[in-house]
N, C-alpha and C positions, 0 to 999 in steps of 0.2 A: 054134850057137844063134842065133836072130834077136834083134834089138834089144829087142823087147818082152819076150821071155822072160828076157833078161839083166837088164832093168829090174826085173822081178818077183823075180828071184833076189836082187838087191842089196837090194831093199825088204825081203825076208824076212830077210836078214842084218842089216840096220839094226834091225829090230824085236827082235832078240835082245839088244840093248843098251839100258839105261836112258839117259835124258838125262845123268845124272851120269857114267855109264861113258863116254859119248861125249866129255864134257868132259875126262876123264882122258886119253883117246886124243888129243884136240885138243892138249893140252899137248905131247905127244911130237912131233906133226906141226909145231907152231909152233916148237919147238926146232930142228928140222931146217931149217925155212924161215929162221929168223934166222941160221943158220950159212951160208946160201946167199949166195955173193958177189954174184951178180947182183941179188938182192933187197936185200941189205944196202946196196948203193951206188946203188940206184934213188932218184931224187928225186920222180918223179911215178908213182904207182901206182894202177891200176884195181883196186879191191877188190870183193868182193861182200858184201852184208849177209846173213849165213848164216841158214838156217832151222834148226830144232831138230835135224834129222837130218843136218846137214852139219858139216864141220870149222868150228868156231866162230871167226869173224873179228872179233867185237865188241871184243876186247881190243887188236886191232891199231890201231884208230883212234887211241886215246890215245897209244900209243907212237909212231906215225908223226908226229902233230902235234908232240909234244915233241921230235922229231928234225928238225923243220922240213921235213917232206916234204908234197907235195901229194897229197891223197886224192880219188879219183874213185869214184863209185858208179854202177851202171847203174840205169835207170828204164824201165819198160815204156811205150813210146809207143803201141803198138796191138797187134793180135793177132799180129803178125809181127816187130816190131822193138823194139830197145832204144835209148835215148839214153844218153849218158854225161853226168854232171853233177859239177862240181867242188864239193866241200863247203867252204864259206868259213871254218868254224871248228869246233872240237871242242866239243861240249856233251853228250856221252854219247848222242847220237842219240835223244833222247826224242821221242815222237810229238807232243807239244804244241808243239814248235818249228815255226815257220811253213815252214821249208824241208825238213822231213822228215815223211813221213806214210805210214801203211800203205796199200798199193795192191794191187789185183788179187786173183785167186783164191788166191794163195799168202800174202797178207797180209805181204809182205816190206816192211821199212822202205825207203822210197825218198826221194830228195832232190827238192825243188822247185828251180826255177832254170832258167836258160837252158842248152840243150845245149852241152856242151864238144865242140868239133870239131877241135881241134889234136891229132889222133891221133899225129902224128909226135913230139910232146913226151912221150908216155907211154913210160916206160922198161920197166915190167913190168905185166902183167895177171895177177892171180890168178883162176883160173877154177874154179868148182865143177863137179861132174859126178856122175852116178850110178856110173860106173866109168871106169877108165883102164887102159892098158897101159904097161909101162915104156918102150916106144918112142913114146909120146905120143898114141896113139889115145884118143879120149874118147867116152863115151856120155853124152849129156845126158838130159833128162827127156822129150824127144820133140818139142818145138816148134821147135827150130832157132834160138832167139833168139841164143845166143852165137855160133853158126857164122856167122850173118848179120852180127853186129857185128864179129867178129874178121876177117872177110873185108875189112872196110873199113880195117883197121889191120895190114897185113902186116909192117911193120917192128917191131911191138911184141913183146917177149919174153914168151911165154905159158907160165905155170907152172900146171899142173893140181894141185889140192889135194884129197887124199882120205885116208880112213882106210885102213890096210893091207888090211882085208877087202874094199875096193872095187877092189883091183888084180887084174886078170884077165890071163890069158895072151894072149887075143886078143879083139877086138871087131870085128864087121863094120862096114865103112865104105863111104861112097859119095862121089861127087865134091864134095859140099857140106860134108863133115865137115872141120873145121880141126884139124890136129895141134898138140899142145902141143910146145913146145921142151924141156920138162922136166916131170917129175911128181914131186911131193914127197908122201910118205905115211908 
């Protein structure tokens, strides 16, 4: 199957679940993530602010700050690129705060602030996707934002996060696709 056909297949699978059902599945994925040694000992973590159809990461922010970890979020810079921004404090990521605001066509919460460029200090990046394979192939939404960002940080340990129904046997890849070091589902 080509990438767009696979995206449509996963979109159909996601629509079979209510938001509440996905939250229940999120709990299981987060349990496996918290048991992961690499993640557990990471000090600086690039997270993503999840959309309604993704493994929900909103609860991670509070837990990470309470454990004195640095949290980074991506922000859309333009039609092709993401910046990374350090979140200075935990506040529940409400849109009324000056450094967080909804942005772009996906209306994802994004941080304000200067771009974070010390990519070598990032221990782990949690990466969303439409689908993954157990050997680390990732199918994104089709714009290549994360592939371009991750190409700039080759030493960062990349963990793909997905629901079990998003795990596929194979995904077609090209030279620009960045492999995950591990996939948690």
